C-alpha positions as CSV (number, residue, x, y, z in Angstrom):
1,X,154.3,200.3,170.6
2,X,156.2,197.3,171.7
3,X,158.6,195.8,169.1
4,X,157.3,192.5,168.2
5,X,159.1,190.0,169.8
6,X,161.2,188.0,167.2
7,X,163.1,184.4,167.6
8,X,166.3,185.7,166.1
9,X,168.6,185.1,168.5
10,X,167.9,181.7,169.2
11,X,167.9,181.1,165.9
12,X,171.2,182.4,165.3
13,X,172.5,180.3,168.1
14,X,171.5,177.4,167.2
15,X,172.3,177.4,163.4
16,X,175.9,178.6,164.4
17,X,176.1,175.4,166.1
18,X,174.3,173.3,163.5
19,X,175.0,174.3,160.4
20,X,178.1,176.7,160.6
21,X,178.5,178.9,157.6
22,X,174.8,178.9,157.2
23,X,174.2,182.2,154.9
24,X,172.6,185.3,157.0
25,X,169.9,185.6,154.0
26,X,169.2,181.8,154.9
27,X,169.2,182.2,159.1
28,X,167.0,185.3,158.3
29,X,164.4,183.1,156.2
30,X,163.7,180.7,159.0
31,X,163.5,183.4,161.4
32,X,160.9,184.8,159.2
33,X,158.8,180.9,159.2
34,X,159.1,180.9,162.7
35,X,158.0,184.5,163.4
36,X,155.3,184.7,161.0
37,X,153.4,181.7,162.0
38,X,153.4,181.9,165.4
39,X,152.3,185.4,165.7
40,X,148.9,184.6,163.8
41,X,146.2,186.6,164.6
42,X,144.1,184.1,166.6
43,X,147.6,182.6,168.1
44,X,146.7,183.0,172.3
45,X,148.4,179.3,173.3
46,X,150.5,178.3,170.0
47,X,152.2,181.3,169.9
48,X,155.7,182.6,170.1
49,X,156.2,183.2,173.9
50,X,155.2,178.8,174.2
51,X,157.6,178.0,171.3
52,X,160.6,180.1,173.0
53,X,159.7,177.8,175.7
54,X,159.7,174.8,174.7
55,X,163.0,176.0,173.1
56,X,164.8,176.8,176.7
57,X,167.8,174.9,176.6
58,X,171.8,174.9,176.2
59,X,171.6,172.2,173.4
60,X,170.8,173.4,169.4
61,X,168.5,170.9,168.4
62,X,166.6,171.3,171.4
63,X,165.8,174.9,170.4
64,X,165.1,174.1,166.7
65,X,162.5,171.8,167.9
66,X,161.1,174.1,170.2
67,X,160.8,176.7,167.6
68,X,159.6,174.9,164.8
69,X,157.1,172.7,166.4
70,X,153.9,174.4,166.2
71,X,154.1,176.4,163.3
72,X,151.4,174.7,162.1
73,X,147.8,175.1,163.4
74,X,144.9,174.2,161.1
75,X,142.4,174.6,163.5
76,X,143.6,177.9,164.6
77,X,144.4,179.6,161.5
78,X,141.9,178.4,159.6
79,X,144.1,176.6,157.1
80,X,147.9,176.4,156.5
81,X,149.8,180.1,156.8
82,X,150.9,180.7,152.9
83,X,154.8,180.7,154.3
84,X,154.7,177.2,155.0
85,X,152.1,176.2,152.1
86,X,155.2,176.8,149.5
87,X,157.2,174.5,151.3
88,X,155.2,171.6,151.0
89,X,153.5,171.9,147.5
90,X,153.3,168.7,145.8
91,X,153.6,166.9,149.1
92,X,149.7,167.2,150.7
93,X,146.9,168.1,149.3
94,X,143.6,169.2,150.1
95,X,140.2,166.6,149.5
96,X,137.9,168.7,151.9
97,X,138.6,173.0,153.6
98,X,140.6,172.1,156.1
99,X,141.6,168.2,155.4
100,X,144.8,167.3,154.2
101,X,146.4,164.3,152.8
102,X,149.9,162.9,151.5
103,X,150.1,162.7,147.9
104,X,151.2,159.3,147.0
105,X,153.3,159.5,143.8
106,X,156.6,158.3,142.3
107,X,158.0,161.9,143.6
108,X,157.2,161.9,146.9
109,X,158.4,157.9,147.6
110,X,161.8,159.4,146.0
111,X,161.9,162.3,148.5
112,X,164.0,161.2,151.0
113,X,163.2,163.9,153.4
114,X,159.6,163.2,152.8
115,X,159.8,159.5,153.2
116,X,161.6,160.5,156.8
117,X,159.0,162.4,158.1
118,X,156.2,160.1,156.5
119,X,157.8,156.8,158.6
120,X,158.8,158.9,161.9
121,X,155.2,159.6,162.3
122,X,154.3,156.1,160.9
123,X,152.0,156.9,157.8
124,X,151.3,154.5,155.4
125,X,151.6,156.7,151.4
126,X,148.2,158.7,151.0
127,X,146.9,158.6,154.7
128,X,144.4,161.3,155.4
129,X,145.5,162.8,158.5
130,X,143.7,163.2,161.3
131,X,142.8,166.7,162.7
132,X,142.5,165.0,166.2
133,X,146.4,163.7,166.9
134,X,149.1,164.4,164.2
135,X,147.9,166.7,161.7
136,X,149.6,169.5,163.2
137,X,152.5,168.1,164.0
138,X,153.1,166.4,160.8
139,X,152.5,169.3,159.1
140,X,155.2,171.4,160.9
141,X,157.9,168.6,160.8
142,X,157.7,167.9,157.0
143,X,157.5,171.8,156.7
144,X,160.2,172.1,158.9
145,X,162.6,169.2,156.9
146,X,162.0,171.1,154.2
147,X,163.2,174.5,155.0
148,X,166.2,172.9,156.8
149,X,167.1,170.3,155.1
150,X,169.3,173.0,152.6
151,X,171.6,173.7,155.9
152,X,171.4,170.9,158.7
153,X,172.6,167.6,158.2
154,X,170.6,164.4,158.4
155,X,170.9,163.5,162.1
156,X,169.7,166.7,163.1
157,X,166.7,166.7,160.5
158,X,165.9,163.1,162.2
159,X,166.1,164.4,164.9
160,X,163.8,167.2,164.1
161,X,160.9,165.6,162.6
162,X,161.0,162.7,165.8
163,X,161.1,165.7,168.4
164,X,157.9,167.5,166.4
165,X,156.6,163.8,166.3
166,X,156.9,163.4,170.0
167,X,154.8,166.6,170.9
168,X,151.5,164.8,170.1
169,X,150.0,165.4,173.4
170,X,147.8,163.1,175.5
171,X,148.4,159.4,174.1
172,X,146.9,156.0,176.2
173,X,150.1,154.3,174.9
174,X,152.7,157.0,176.7
175,X,154.4,154.3,178.3
176,X,155.5,152.6,174.7
177,X,156.3,156.5,172.8
178,X,160.2,156.0,173.7
179,X,160.7,152.4,172.8
180,X,158.2,152.4,169.7
181,X,160.2,155.5,168.6
182,X,163.5,153.7,169.1
183,X,162.1,150.7,166.9
184,X,161.3,153.6,164.2
185,X,164.4,155.0,164.1
186,X,165.8,151.7,163.5
187,X,164.5,151.1,160.7
188,X,164.5,154.4,159.0
189,X,168.3,154.7,159.8
190,X,169.1,151.4,157.7
191,X,165.6,152.0,154.9
192,X,167.7,155.5,154.4
193,X,171.1,154.5,154.7
194,X,171.4,157.6,157.7
195,X,174.6,155.7,159.0
196,X,173.7,157.1,162.6
197,X,174.7,154.7,165.5
198,X,172.4,152.9,168.0
199,X,173.9,155.4,170.6
200,X,173.0,158.1,168.5
201,X,169.3,157.2,167.9
202,X,168.6,156.4,171.7
203,X,169.6,160.1,172.3
204,X,167.7,161.3,169.6
205,X,164.4,159.6,171.8
206,X,165.6,161.1,174.6
207,X,165.6,164.6,173.5
208,X,162.1,164.0,172.0
209,X,160.8,162.7,175.7
210,X,162.4,165.8,176.8
211,X,160.9,167.6,174.3
212,X,157.4,166.5,174.6
213,X,157.6,166.8,178.5
214,X,158.7,170.5,178.5
215,X,156.0,171.6,175.9
216,X,153.4,169.9,178.4
217,X,155.4,171.1,181.5
218,X,152.8,173.5,183.3
219,X,150.7,170.5,184.4
220,X,153.8,169.8,186.8
221,X,154.9,173.1,188.0
222,X,154.3,174.0,191.7
223,X,152.9,177.5,190.5
224,X,149.2,176.9,189.6
225,X,148.9,179.9,187.3
226,X,150.9,178.5,184.6
227,X,148.5,175.8,184.2
228,X,145.9,178.2,184.2
229,X,146.7,180.5,181.8
230,X,147.5,177.8,179.5
231,X,144.2,176.3,180.0
232,X,142.3,179.6,179.5
233,X,145.2,180.7,176.6
234,X,143.7,177.4,174.6
235,X,140.3,178.3,175.4
236,X,140.3,181.0,174.1
237,X,142.4,180.1,171.1
238,X,139.5,177.7,169.9
239,X,137.0,179.1,170.1
240,X,136.2,181.8,167.6
241,X,133.3,182.9,169.6
242,X,135.1,184.1,172.8
243,X,137.3,186.1,170.7
244,X,134.4,187.9,168.2
245,X,135.1,191.7,168.5
246,X,131.2,192.5,169.0
247,X,131.3,190.5,172.2
248,X,130.5,186.4,173.1
249,X,127.6,185.0,174.4
250,X,126.6,183.5,177.3
251,X,126.1,180.0,175.8
252,X,129.1,179.4,173.9
253,X,131.3,180.6,176.6
254,X,129.6,178.1,178.9
255,X,129.5,175.7,176.7
256,X,133.8,176.4,175.7
257,X,133.8,176.1,179.9
258,X,132.4,172.7,179.4
259,X,134.7,171.3,177.1
260,X,137.6,172.0,178.9
261,X,136.4,171.0,181.4
262,X,135.3,167.6,180.6
263,X,138.8,167.7,178.7
264,X,140.8,168.2,181.9
265,X,138.8,165.6,183.8
266,X,140.3,163.0,180.8
267,X,143.5,163.3,182.0
268,X,145.9,161.8,184.3
269,X,149.2,162.0,184.7
270,X,150.5,159.0,183.0
271,X,149.1,160.1,179.5
272,X,150.6,163.5,179.9
273,X,154.1,163.0,180.8
274,X,156.7,160.1,179.4
275,X,159.9,158.8,180.6
276,X,162.2,156.6,178.3
277,X,165.4,155.2,180.1
278,X,166.7,158.1,182.5
279,X,165.1,160.7,180.7
280,X,163.5,161.7,183.4
281,X,165.3,159.8,186.2
282,X,163.0,157.8,188.4
283,X,162.7,160.2,191.2
284,X,162.3,163.3,189.1
285,X,159.8,161.6,187.2
286,X,157.9,160.4,190.8
287,X,157.7,164.4,191.6
288,X,156.6,165.0,188.5
289,X,153.7,162.7,188.8
290,X,152.7,163.7,192.1
291,X,152.6,166.9,191.1
292,X,150.5,166.7,188.1
293,X,147.7,164.6,189.6
294,X,147.4,167.5,192.6
295,X,147.1,170.5,190.3
296,X,144.7,168.2,187.7
297,X,142.6,168.0,191.4
298,X,142.8,171.4,192.1
299,X,142.3,172.7,188.4
300,X,139.5,170.3,188.0
301,X,137.8,171.9,191.3
302,X,138.1,175.3,190.3
303,X,136.5,174.7,186.5
304,X,133.6,173.8,187.7
305,X,133.1,176.4,189.8
306,X,133.7,178.6,186.9
307,X,131.6,176.4,185.0
308,X,128.9,176.3,187.4
309,X,129.3,180.5,187.2
310,X,129.2,180.4,183.5
311,X,125.7,178.9,183.8
312,X,124.1,180.7,186.5
313,X,125.7,184.1,184.9
314,X,123.3,182.4,181.6
315,X,120.4,181.8,183.3
316,X,120.3,185.2,184.8
317,X,121.0,186.5,181.7
318,X,117.9,184.5,180.9
319,X,119.2,184.3,177.2
320,X,121.9,181.5,175.7
321,X,122.6,184.3,172.9
322,X,122.5,187.4,175.7
323,X,126.6,188.7,175.0
324,X,129.3,190.1,176.9
325,X,132.9,191.4,176.5
326,X,135.6,189.0,177.6
327,X,138.6,190.7,178.9
328,X,141.7,188.0,179.5
329,X,143.8,189.7,182.3
330,X,147.9,188.4,182.4
331,X,148.1,185.8,185.6
332,X,150.3,186.0,188.7
333,X,151.8,183.2,190.2
334,X,149.8,181.1,192.9
335,X,151.8,178.0,194.6
336,X,150.0,174.7,194.9
337,X,149.2,173.4,198.3
338,X,148.4,169.9,199.4
339,X,144.5,170.1,199.8
340,X,142.4,171.2,196.6
341,X,140.2,173.1,198.7
342,X,142.4,175.8,200.3
343,X,144.3,175.9,197.0
344,X,141.5,176.2,194.3
345,X,139.8,179.2,197.0
346,X,143.0,180.6,196.5
347,X,143.6,181.4,193.1
348,X,139.8,182.1,192.9
349,X,140.7,184.9,195.7
350,X,142.9,187.0,193.1
351,X,139.8,187.8,191.1
352,X,137.2,188.1,193.7
353,X,136.4,192.2,193.6
354,X,136.4,191.8,189.4
355,X,133.5,193.3,187.6
356,X,132.6,190.8,185.0
357,X,133.6,187.3,185.2
358,X,135.7,185.3,183.1
359,X,139.3,184.2,183.4
360,X,141.0,183.6,186.7
361,X,141.5,187.2,187.4
362,X,137.8,188.1,187.1
363,X,136.4,185.4,189.3
364,X,133.9,186.8,191.5
365,X,131.1,185.0,191.1
366,X,133.2,181.3,191.3
367,X,135.2,182.8,194.6
368,X,131.7,183.1,196.2
369,X,130.9,179.8,194.4
370,X,133.7,178.4,196.5
371,X,133.4,179.7,200.0
372,X,129.7,178.9,200.3
373,X,129.2,175.5,198.4
374,X,130.9,172.4,199.1
375,X,131.8,169.9,195.8
376,X,129.0,167.8,196.2
377,X,126.3,170.8,196.2
378,X,128.6,172.4,193.3
379,X,127.8,169.1,191.5
380,X,124.4,168.6,192.4
381,X,123.6,172.1,190.7
382,X,125.6,171.7,187.2
383,X,123.5,168.1,187.2
384,X,120.9,170.3,186.1
385,X,122.6,172.1,183.2
386,X,122.1,170.5,180.0
387,X,125.7,170.7,178.2
388,X,124.3,171.3,174.7
389,X,121.2,173.1,175.6
390,X,119.8,176.5,177.1
391,X,120.3,177.1,180.6
392,X,116.8,177.6,182.7
393,X,116.0,180.1,184.7
394,X,114.9,177.4,187.6
395,X,118.9,176.9,188.2
396,X,119.3,180.3,190.2
397,X,117.1,178.2,192.8
398,X,119.6,175.4,193.4
399,X,122.5,178.1,195.0
400,X,122.2,179.8,198.1
401,X,120.3,183.2,197.5
402,X,123.8,185.4,197.6
403,X,125.6,183.8,195.2
404,X,121.9,183.7,192.8
405,X,121.6,187.7,193.8
406,X,125.6,187.9,192.5
407,X,125.0,186.2,189.4
408,X,121.9,189.0,188.9
409,X,123.7,191.8,189.1
410,X,127.0,190.3,187.0
411,X,124.8,189.5,184.1
412,X,123.1,192.9,184.4
413,X,126.2,194.8,184.5
414,X,128.3,192.1,181.9
415,X,125.4,192.8,179.0
416,X,125.4,197.0,179.8
């Protein structure tokens, strides 16, 4: 069995720069905080490899932010990890299961670190956190700031807090994020007497934008598989049904695919990546936006074929509750092309000989759909599928007989 990965070398390097003389026991404590949370049982996307990817930098503050930015994932971990709970004691409370609110008390109002984090996120005293935007990031930032406060200065704490706040993804006001952050930091700088220069604040905002863009960088990479792998890991992570030891059922698998397909279809480059002043420069941002638009188009086409494949399997199984055993495979790189259909077919071809239909490395039915049905035909067939209801067997009659036969054979095999 291979040794479990750790962030120890990255933690040692960034603290050597930011907190010279930091005791080895504190370095070990901070390393354990990241390692333990990132190795949570259900962490398939928000895990240590992802944190280390975001932490890839020669800048020690970038590294620190990357390591701590996802230590809390309430929905994935089904709560706050015990190692984090102790850091948040007296600052948050849980009015109901998996719901959290800020404690508003004389103690919290006089707690400089708490007020720094609350102010950076723009939260009101006593506010209830939203699970759909900011809850995980706020709790991660607050825990990180509490853990780091004994060893790093106020500037580093502010940079870390802002960097984690910036990773709240997919904001409709992406163009305003940098300017809003600068105004927020200026207010905090004055209110908390941090003594930071305007240039230092601008540097913190640029860093936060850089971190936020790195957090979602697979959307804009040449390698389509990087984005697909992230998509599949996130879908797997957020579906307890897909992780069941006794197998997932066809209906819930298809519903998970439908949610992810709809979510990806709602995205565009302007809500994924951000820019503030020269971070990144105009030319680089234009390339990034173009690549992202192309990737979203290709992955949208792929996910529609995967969704139809899942629907056909459910129809062939003649039961939404019939089960199969999902298998996740490591994916290899496939470069994106200018044309959607050829890139989609190239990606799906990697799994055309697999014995089941699941991830991209296992796409025999989705590949057959891609090469034998037009986009309009796929959309017409999917129109027959009720997202919230069971798939009817009649769906098989809307696709070529060769595809229907493949669906029946695969369903029989996957259920055996």
